[in-house]
N, C-alpha and C positions, 0 to 999 in steps of 0.2 A: 052610372057611370062616370058623371062628373065627379062625386067625391074620392073615386079612387085615381083618375086621371090627372089631377092637379097637382097634387102632391108627389105624382112621380115625375111630371114634366118639372117642378121645383129641385126635385133631387137630381136629373138628370144634369139642368143646368148648372147647380153648384159643384157636380163632379168636375164638369168641362171647365170653369173658370177659376175654381177655389175660392170666389168671391159670393159674399150672400145675395140670395136670388134678389134680382131687381137690379143689379149692378148697372151700370150704364157703360156696359161693354160688349163686342159680341164673343160668342163662347170659343172661338177659334183662335184667341190670342195666346192662350196657355199652350195649347195643343191640339195637333190634326191628324187624322187618318191620311197617310201618303197616299195621294196616285201615282201608280208606280208608272203611268203613260206621260208623266211630266218629267220622270227621271232620265238621267243620260243613259245610253244603251249600256248593256253590260261589257261590250268589249271596250270601251272608251273610260270605264271604270279604272280606277288605279288605287290600288290597296297598300297599305302601309305595314311592314311585318318587322318586330323589333328582334334583334338576334344578339345573344348575350354570350361571352366567351363561357360561361358555364353550363349553358343549354346546348351548345353547339360549339366548341373551339376552332374545329376546322373551318366552319364556314366562317366562324368571327374572324380568325386570321387571314380569311382570304378576302374581307371586304376592306379596299383601301382606303375609305373614309367615311365620316358620320351618316353621309347621304349616297344612297347608291341607287342607281336607276337601273332595273333590269325590264325584259320584257319575257314573259312567260306563256306558255301554251296551257290554255285551260278549257274546259267544258262550259258551255253556255247552260244554264241550268234551265233555261226555256226550250232552246231549239235542239240542244244536244249537240252541237257541232263545237268541233275543236278551233278555238278562237286566240290570236296572240293578243296579250292585254299586259299593260305596265304594271310595274310591282316596285315599290321603293323598299330597300331593306336598310333599315336602319341599326347602324353598330353602336350599341350600347358601350358607352364610355367603362374602359375596364376599372375593377374593383365592382361594378354591380351586375352579377352576376343572376340573380335573381330574375323571373320573366317578368316584365312591366306588366300590370296588371290593367285589362281591359274589357269594359262590362259587356256583355253579348249584344247588350240594345245599342251601343254606341261604336260600332268597330271603326277601326282606324282607317281611312281613306285621304287620298293627297287631297281631294277637294273639299272635305270636311275641315282638315287640317288648313287649307289656306283660310277656309271660312271664319275658323277661329282665331288664326294668327292678324287676320284683318281685323275683328272685332275687338281683339287683345289692345291693339294700338290706336284703336279708333276710339275719339271720345264720345262717339253716338249712345254710348249707354247711360252719359249723365244728362241730367234735365239740362244743365245750360249750355252742354257741348264743350265742358273745359278741363274733363278728366277722365283720363281712358285709365284701364288696368294696369297699363305700363308706366304712369305717373308716378303710384306707389312701388311696381315692381318692376323696375327699369333695368334691363342687361346690365347697364354702364353700372350699377352697384348690386350685382350679385342677384336681382330681381328682387329687390328691396328699393328704398330711396334712400338710404344712407341718414335716415333723419330719425332721432327720440321717438319724433310721434309726427305722424302723417299729417299730411294737409289735404283736405277734401273741396268739395264745393263750397263756393262763397268764401273760401280760404280757412273754411272751418277745420280746427286742429283737434285730431283724436288724442286718444288715452293710452295708445299701445303702439309699440314699434310694427312696422309692416312685416310679417314673416316672410322669408324668402321662397319663391315658388320652388328653387331647385330641389329635383329630386321628389318631389309631392304626389307623384304618381304612387308614391310608395306608403303614403300615408292612409291611415284608418279613419283619423279624423284631421278635419281642417280648422283652421283658425285656432287661437291660442288656448280658447277654452273647448276647442272640440266640436263645437254646435253643429258642424256639416258632416255629413258621413261618406262624401265623395266629392271630386274634382267637379263634377255636374251640381251637385247641391252646393259646393262652396260659390262657382259663380255665379250664383243667383242671389248671395248675400249682399255685397257692394253696392249694384242698382237700386236696392231698394233701403240703401241706408243714407238717413239723413245727414250725416257727417261726410261722407262718403261721395256719393254720386245722386243724391235724391232732394228734389226741392221740396218736396211734402205736396205736391199737387195732383189729385188724382191718384190713381193706382200705379205705382211706381214701374212695375213691370210691364203691363199694358202700354203704358206711355213709350216705354222703350221698344216695344213690338212696333209700333206706331211707326217711331223715328225711323227704323230700320226697314221698315215695309215703304217708306216714301221715297227710299232710294231704288231704282229699277235694278242696277246690278246688283245689290243683294236679293233682290226677289228673284230674281233671274237664277242666279247661284243656289239659293236656297232650294227652287223647285227642281233644278237639276240633282241636286244631293239628297233632298230629304222628301222631294215627291208633292211639296207643299210651299207655301208661303213662309215666310219668317214666323217663328212661336216662341216662347218663352222657352220651351222644352229644348227646340232645336236651335235657339243659340247656345243655351247652356251645355248642350251636348257639344257643339262645335269649339268652344272656348276650352271646354276640357279636353278634348281632342289635341288641340295645339299645345296644351300645359303638360301631357304626358310626354312629350318630347324636350322637356327643360331639364335634361339632363347631365349631370357633372360626375367625373371620375379622373383617373389615371392622374393621381397624386403620387408622390414620391415615396408615400407608405404602401399605396396599392404598387407600385413598381417593386418594392423591396419586398412584398410579400408574393410576388410572381419569383423574384431573382432566388428566394430563399426555399420556395419550392423547386425551381431545377436544379438548384445546389444539392439538394438534401437527394433527389433522384440522382443526380450524379454521383454522387458518394454512395448511393444504394444504401443510404440510412432510413430511419423511421422518426425521426424526432423533428418534427415541422415546426419549429421555432425560429423567429428572426434573430439572426445576430448582427452585431455592429458590421461585419463584411459585407451583409446584404445590403445595408444603407451605404457603404463605400461603393459598393457595385452599382448603383442605380445614378449614386450622385457624379460618379466619374462618366457615367452615359448622359447625365445630363449635361454637364461642360462641354463632352464631345459633342454634342446635338447641340448647343447653344440653345438649351432650354430656359427661355428668359422667365417664362412664367413660374416654373418650377424652382429656379434657383433667386427669383427675387423674392419668393415665399420667406425664403430662409435669411436674408436678407446679404446675399450673395453677389459678388461681383464676376460673371461671366469670364472677365479678361484678367484678373489677378488673384481668383479666390480659391483656385483648385488645390494650392499646397493645402489649404485647411480640411481637404476632404477626410482624411482618418479621423482628426479629433472630432469633427463634425459627427460622424458616424457614430461614435462612443456616446456623444452627449446624447444625441437622438434618440438611441437605444436606452440611454438610462431614461429618458423622458417617458418611452414607451414602457417600460418596465414600473415606475411610477403611474401612469395612466392606468394600468390594470391591476395595480398594487394597492402600495400606500394611499395615494389619492383618491383612489375608488371611484375614480371618473367611469370605470364601466359598468358601475352597479347601475348607471341609466343609459349611458352613451354605448349602445352596442349595436351588432351587426353592421352590415354593409354601408349604412349611412348613419352610422353611430347614434340611433336612439332605439327607445324601449318603446315608442310609439305609446306610451303612456304619458300620466299626469302625476305633478309633487308640487309640493307646497316646499317652496325655497324660503319663504321668509322676504321675498324681492318685495322693496316696498315698503315694508312694516318698519313701524315706529311706534317705540314704547312697548312692544308685544303686542300691538294690534294692525291688524292688518289694513289697509287703506279703504276708507268708506266705499262699499259696494263691489269691492273687488273679490268676487265671488268666484272667478275661476271655472274649473269645472263643475263646480257645485250647482252654479248659477245656470248653466246649461242645460244638465241633468232634467227631464220632464218630472212633473209633480208626480209623485207615486213612486218614483226609482229616484230619491235624492239620496246621495250619499255622504253624509259629513266629514268621512274620511278625505274626501275631495274639495272642502273647503279651501278656498284659494289656493288651490292646485293648477297649474298651467302645463302645456304640452311640452314634453321633451323635445330640443331642438333639434336638428341634425346638426352635424360638422362638418360637414364637405362644404367647402367653400368661405371656410370662416372668416377668411382677411376681408374678403369683398362684402360681406354680408353685415358686418358691424353697424351700429351700436348693438350691445349681446344685452338679454334677458328679454321677456317678454314688453317691459316697459321702457326698453332702451337705456337702461341706469349705468350699465357698464360700456364703457366707450373702448378699452382695449383688452387685451387675452390675460395681460398682467393684472389687472383689475378682477377678471372673471376667478381669476385661480385665487387671489385675494380674499374674495367673497368666499368661495367653498371652504380655504383652508382655516375660515373662522367657524365655519358650520352652519353658513347662512344667516339669516335673522330669526331669533327664536320667537313663536308665537304658538299660539294653543294648538294649532293645527298642522305644526311643523311635521312633515313627510318621516316617518320611522328611519327612511335610510339617511338622514340627516341629525339624526339624533344619537347622543351617548347613552344607548339604553343600559348600560353596566352603571354609568354613574346615576342614572336616575333610581335604577333597583336600591342601590345603597342608600339614597336618601330617603327612599319610601320606607326602607327597612328601620333607619336609623329614628325615624318618628320626627325628625328635625325640620324645622325648614331655614336652612343657611341664608344667609343675606346674599350668598353670590347666585343664587338661582333667582331670577327675577321675573320668570313666566311660570305659570299654573295653570293646569287646566279649571276648568270650573269646578271638577270633583275632587280638586287639590292634589294633582299629580304635576310632577315638575317636569319641566320641557328643558334639558340641556342641550345645546346643540353640540354635534362631534366635531372636535377641531383636529384638523390632519396633520398640525405640527411641521408643516413642511419648513426646511430650510432656504435658505436665500438662492442657493445653489439650486436646490432641488425645484424650486419654482420656475427658474431659468431653463432647467431641462424640461420640464412638463411643458412651458411656452412654445420650447424651440421643436418638441414632438407636435404639440396641436398644429403648428407652420406647416407641417409635412402633410396635413389632411388638405392643404389646399388644392383644388382641384383645378385641371384647365378649364379656361373660361366655356361657357356653353358654345356649343359649333356654332358659326356665322349664319347657315343656313335658317337656324332657329331664333337667332337673338338680333339678326339685322332685320329691322322692320320693313325694308324695302326688297328683301330677297324673295323670290317666289320663282318656284319650278318652271321652266319654260314649257 
């Protein structure tokens, strides 16, 4: 019996803690099975439900604001009795029609969201209590920090620009290299990163849990919501629940899309293409409503620039056509958040045809046995909503204006052996290969002797200006104050 019992005991401990046997920590710091008796009664639980225009237009249009409190009559699954229970309906911003993904094991509730919000703005996750999630993902800076490289614990500076949390609920992968596959997974990264939040002493997450458990108010709140004391699993779930509500939309372009569809329906037509007059319609509405955010994104003065509406509408539309055609932006920036959710090597940071040392991108995060050399130096396609509030741009923050970003793409990025095929002039490469020559203007060759030639867009000065103005129409409304204000909590 002893021969078999001891290995089983070791295996059980390992599964519970994630640490090697003998680690100096109780097994319940990572996860616990809930005690339903500790949770608040069913009738006192408040659920959160996302409502999108695409799913239920009538219900969406009937919601007056982002956060909407209601009381609904539901059946208690234990007693079978009908009871009134609070529900919060979240009006997902215009332009986001897809349902917000919510994993079954982490349902949205108001109490869970409150816990996540408190933890997001609390430096308790950091070893020396100096850095919170909001330090690098501040609502004031589009849920980034506005810096090229973020500063973490003890003043340590990282090597990448903090990616925005905006609409991250829709991401398939998180972090620039995609090493996390869910918001719950992503939330566990920074507290154990020695540059961001961890001082290197002990087990990073076990120390986090101990600090949270030292706060009676947190312990009580976790027991009422999760049925047990704080754990790594429940802390990650709470933060993820909050981050799912960091949603933006209602850009000038979103409104033009809606105006176009209404116009086509009124005209009983069937050609659903945005026209300059659709932008003109929404710009006039923006001036009438004194929409400072939307107009400021286009550098317009609400008091005196209304005379420019017709001219601007034409410029924006020219920029839109460029975006989806000559400028080839939509090759990667597609969908409601303008990202293909994939990874591409653009040559960011490349010098003399070489990737920065250690800058492996997606390739580096792929597990051994699944390494894809086509992902060498490839980083996640960023979403384009909230562009003006989330600069600087690129994973290394190397471009500080949209104009510089357009210039970067206009030249075809930076040539390197692993440059993404979408960034390359494959026709020119084929001609060089066919010629059997090695022209001196081709400076980068693969290790098997094939040329790498970036695809130049050859945009004119005016085309670049038109494209930038269109990109500015993608600037969304700020994140709703119920989410962004660290001090706001439902009564």
